[in-house]
N, C-alpha and C positions, 0 to 999 in steps of 0.2 A: 348726161347720157354718154356712155363710153363709145368712142369712135374706134371701130375695129382696125382702122388704118393708123391709129395713133402709135407713135413711138414714145413710150413713157420713160422719161429720164428724170424723174423727180422722187426717187426712192428715199432720199434723205428726209423728205417731208413725210411720206408714208409709203410703204411697200405696195406694189401692184405688179402683177396679179397675186392673189392669195392662193395657196395650194388648195386643191379640191378637198383635201382632208380637213382643212380648217372650216371651210364652208359647210361640209357635211356634218361636222361635229356640232356646229352652231344650230343647224337645222334639226339634228337629232335631239339635242337638248330641248329646244323649243317644242318639238313634236311629242317627245316621249317622257320628258321629266318636268322641266320648267317650274321647279319647286325651290323653296327657300331653305337653305341649310340651317341646321341647329334650331329649327322652330317646330319640329314635329318628329314623331316616331314612325310615321307612315313610310312606305317603301321609297317613294320618289324623293322625299326630303332626305332620307338616308343616302340615296344615290347622289344627290347634290352635295352633301357633306363629303362623301368619298371622292367626288370629282375635285372639290376644293382642296382636300388633303393631298391627293395625288399631284395636283398642279404645284402646290407648295413644295412638295418633295422633289419634283423635277427642277424647280428653280434652286432649291437648296443644293442639289447635286451639281448643277451647272457652276455655281459660284463657290463650291466647296464650303458651304455654311454648316455649322455644327448642328443646328436644330431647325427642323422644318417650321416650328412655331415662330421662329424669328423672321419668317418671310411674311411681310405685311402687304396686303393688296390695297391698291388705291385706283383712282380713275386714270392714272398715267404719271409720267415723270414730273410734270409741273406740280401736280398735287403732292407727289412724294417730296420734292424739294421744298415746297411750302411747309409741309409737316416737319421736316428735319430742321429747317431754319427757325420756324416759329416755336417749335417744341423744345429746342435746346439752347437758344440764344435770347438775349433780351436787349432792350434799347440801351445804346451806349457801348455794347460789346463791339469787338473788332475782329474781322476775319481777313484772310488773304484769298484772293481769287485770281484765276488766270485771265489773260487778256481776251480769252475766247469764250467767256461765259455767255450763255443765252439769257434773254430777258426773264426767263423763269427763275433765274438766280438774282440778277441785278435789281429787278423791280421788287422782288420780295425783300431784299435787304433794305432798299429805300423805303418800302412800305412800313417796315418795323423799326426804322431808324437805327439800323445796325451799320456801323462804320466799316469800310473796307479799303484795302490797298490792293493795287493791281500789280502782279508780278510782271517782269519784263519779258520780251520775246526776241528771238533772232529774226533776221529778215526772211528766213525760210519758214517761219510760222511755228517755231518750237518754243515752248515755255522755257524761260531762262531763270534759274534760281540764284544767279550770282549776287543779286542784291537782297536776298531774302532776309538776312540778318538786320538790315537797315529798316525793314518794314515791320518786323515783329515788335510789339510792345507789351506792357503788362496787362492790357485788356484784350490781347489777341487770344481767341478761343478755338479757331478752326481754320482749316484750309478747305475751300470748295473748289473742286478740280474737275474740269471738263476733260474727259478721257480722249475725246476726238471732236474737233470743231465741226459744227454743222455747216460752216461756211467754207473752210479750207481743207477739212478732212485729215489733218495731220494727227497721227497718233502721238499722244503726249507722254512724257517720261514718268509713268506712274510710280516706278520704284523710287525715283528721286523724291517724289511727293511723300511717299511712305516714310522715307528717311527723315525728311524735314519735320513731318508731323510727330514722329517718334522722338526725335532729338529735342523737340520743344514742347512736348506733352500737349499737342494740339489734336483736336478731332479732325478727321479727314472724311469728307463727304464726296463721293464720286458720281458724276453724271455720266451714265453709260449709254445714253440715247443713241449715239451714232456709232458706238463700238460693239455693243453686244448684239448677237452672240458671235460675230465674225472674229473679233479679237478676244483672246482668252483673258479673263479677269478673275482673280482670286480674292476673296474677302479678307484673307490674312493681311494684317497691317492696315486695314481700312475700317473706319468706324461704321460707315454705312454706304451701300451702293444703291442708287436709284436706277430703276429699269422701266422700260416700256415695251409693250407687246407689238405695236403696229408698225414698227420700222424694220430693223434687221431680223427680228424674230418671225416676221411674215404673218403675225397674228392680227386680230381686229383692233380697231380704235377703242378707246375708253377703258382699257385695262392696263395696269402696270403695278408698280409697287416699289418697295425698298426692303433691304435686309441688313442684318448685323449679326455678328457673333456675340455681341455683348447684350445679354438679356437685360442687365441693369440699365444700360443706356436706353433701351427701348421703353422700359417701364417708367423711366424718369422723364420721358418726353411728355410735354404738355399736349394733350390731344388737340388737334386742329378742329375736329368735328366730334360731337358727342351725340349719343342716341342709343337706340336699341341694338342689342347684340345677340339676343336669344339666350343669354346666360346671366345669372345673378340679377334678374329683373327687379328684385326688391331694392337694389342699391340705387341711390340717386346720383351716383357718380360712375364713371367708367370702371369696369372690372380691373383689378390689379394683377391680371395674368395675360399672357400672350396667346394668340394674336388679338384677342378681344379688346384689350386696352386701347388699340389704335384702329379698330375696324367697326365703326358705327354705321348702322343702317343696313338696308338690304344690299348685299354684295352683287356685283355685276357678274352673275353666274353665266350669262350668255357669253360675255367676254372671256370669262375663265374657261369655258368650254372650248372656245376657239384658240385661246392661248395654250391650253393643254395639248391640242392637236398640233399646233405649230412647234411646240417644244419637242414632241415626239418625232415630228417630221424632220427637224434639225438633227436629232440624234441618229436617225436612220440614213440621212443623206448629206451629212456635213461635208465630206470630202469633195463630192461633185459640186455642191453649192458654192463652197469657198473657191474652188478652182475656176469655175466660170466667172464668179465675181471678180477675182483678181485679173483674169484674162481680159475682161471687158474694161476694167479700170486702166490696165496697161495700154490697151489698144486706143482708148480715148485720150489719155494723157499724152501718149507719144504722137498721136495723130494731130491733136490740137497744137502741140509744141512745134510741129513742123510747118504750120501755116503762118506765113509772114503776116504780121499785123495783129496777131493774137498773143495776149499775155496770159499765161497760166500762173496762178499764184501759189506760193508755198513750195515745200519740199516735193520734188517730182518722183522720188523713190517710192515705187508702189509697195514696197515692203514696210513702209512707214506711213501709209495713208489709207484712209477708207475711201468710200465712193463719192464723197462730196468734192467735186472738182470745180473750183471757182476760176473764172476767166473773164476777160473783157476784150473787145475789139478796139484797138487803140484809136482814140479820136472819135468814137461812135457812142451814141447813147445806148446803154445796155437795154433799156426798156424797148427801144425800137427794134433792136436785134431780137429780143424775145418775141415780139409780134411777128417778125419775119419767120422765125422758126415755127411759131404756132401755125402760120399760114401754110407751112410745109409739114404739118401734122407731127411736129416734135414738141413734146411737153417738157418744160424745165421751170426752174425758179429764177426770179430776178429781183434785185433790190438789196435790202439790208439783212434779210433772213432772220429777223428778230434778234440780231446780235450786233448792235452798233459798236460795242467796244472792240469786237474782232476787226471790224472794218477800219476803225481808227488805228488799231495796232499795225495793220498791213497797208495803210495809206490808200484804202479804197472807199473812204467816207468822203462825201455823203452820197455819192451816186450808186455805191454798192457794186455788185458783180452779177454776172450770169452764172448759174450753177447747174451743171449736169450731174446727175447721180444715177448711174446705171444700177441695176439690181441683179440678184442671183439668176433671174430668168431672162435677162437681156440677151439678145442674139447678136452674133458677130455682124450679120448683114444689116442690123439696125444701126450699129455704130458706123459701119461703112457708109451707109446712106447719110447719117448725120454729119460725118466729116465732109462728104461731098457738098452737102448743102452749106456748111460753114465756109468752104472754099468759095462757093458762088457768092455768098453774102459779103465776104471780105473784098472780093473783086469789084462789087457794085459800088 
């Protein structure tokens, strides 16, 4: 149950609160439509199909994709990364990954026995490509690139990743979970971008996807899931056209309805949302950095980071600090954040870090209060 006095600073996990428009769109769909697209010619089924089409088009526009049919919906970014890795790679292949990959990449690679090498990083938490030529071999097929770490929030050099992929004829898969839509990201030069609705987009959980400008790449992916599509039902294999080739089963139209509203909300309010987001990050990073006994990790330049702010109180157990913050109605994340490689890269393994992540709706007074509580905790 939501505590009205709660200061929610865990937006890197999922955004809260959601805009009223998102909630209203979900409610309206369930109340007035709630039909399955591509399965009937009655009015509400057609409306569901149009909602799905419009949402694809909004995503297509955001990432500058050539074709709305190349936007594939999934249950979220973990599903998307599983599909991209399983569908394009095989046992014994080799890929390059950043030190900041989430377990939604590393565990999938291990599951499918795909070999990987980890790029190096600077002490500020930036991916370093200086040793990339030493890591590439004849079996290297792709770079999997976390655009912004869910632990340390540093925006990574995507243009350099594009150059390396192009120069070495490698696929480039980008995890945009922590960067979109705050940080501009263009599909040009990228094989596929995986996205999720429930974080920066302010949409609901359970809906996300991936997209590519390369239709042949998408059609050559081995489907992770097979089943009904509402098209070519006589076939005993998945249809060889998009998006049906990669979208089996009943789509999450409830989630798509919410995602549709969140995409429109962003288009209408982008400047004010981004401005408040950056102001709260700056306020929090600067405030924490001024408290003796606190170490904030990574590059502190707010122009090169997202809202994931990892820190520790020197000499104190981070889990205990999290409990003290919870006692003061401040919600945050603590631990390894499903990214053990990131902690090893930044010397915060195995205890992990505390992570504040303000959102676009976080208020100045909430950060003021949080910083005061942190000062009290450090003194005790």
